[in-house]
N, C-alpha and C positions, 0 to 999 in steps of 0.2 A: 336410206339403206334399204336394201332388198331382202324380205324375209327367205329364208334358206327354203322353206316349202315353196315361195313362188318362184323360185329360180331353178326348178329340179328340171332335169330332162324331160321333154314332151316328144309324144311320136306324130307321125305326119298327120294323124286323125285329130290329135289335140292341137297342133298347130293351125290346122285349117279351119277348125271350132273356135280358135282363139282369135283367128284374123277374120273370121266371117266369110271363108271361101270355101270352096270345093276341094277335097284333097287331091284331087286331080290337078288344079292349078297349081298346088305346091309343087306336084311333081313336075310339072311344066316348066315351073321357076327354076327348079334345080336343072334341067336338061339344058334349058336356054342361058345357064350363065348368068343369072340375073343379080348374083352377088348374095341372094337370100344365107344368112347362117345357117346352113345345113351341116352337120356333121355325121359321118358315115361311122357307126359303131357296129362292127360285126356286118349283118346284111341288112341292117336297119338305119334309115336316116332319124335323126334326133335333133332337136332345136332347145335353145335356151329362150324362155319368155323377154328376159332383158335385152338379149341380142336381137330377137325380131322386132322389139319396141325400136330399137336403134335402128335398125334398118328400114322401118317404116319413117320415122323420123326424119332420116338422112335424105327421104326421096327417092332413094335407090329402089323400091318398090313401083316406080312408076315408069319403069322403062319402055321403051318404044318395041312394038313387035319386029 
């Protein structure tokens, strides 16, 4: 079971730090339709850690350029 605090909405900066990549990489993945689980809330992109974990585990994060 995921703790509520662990599955809160996080920003691009937080998602980049969580995944160990540059925030520009996150933006590029969104633009390239890499199926990264990003949600647009207002003018900002937000992410759930659990969805990012599933995306990485699924292998969809290793797409070809």
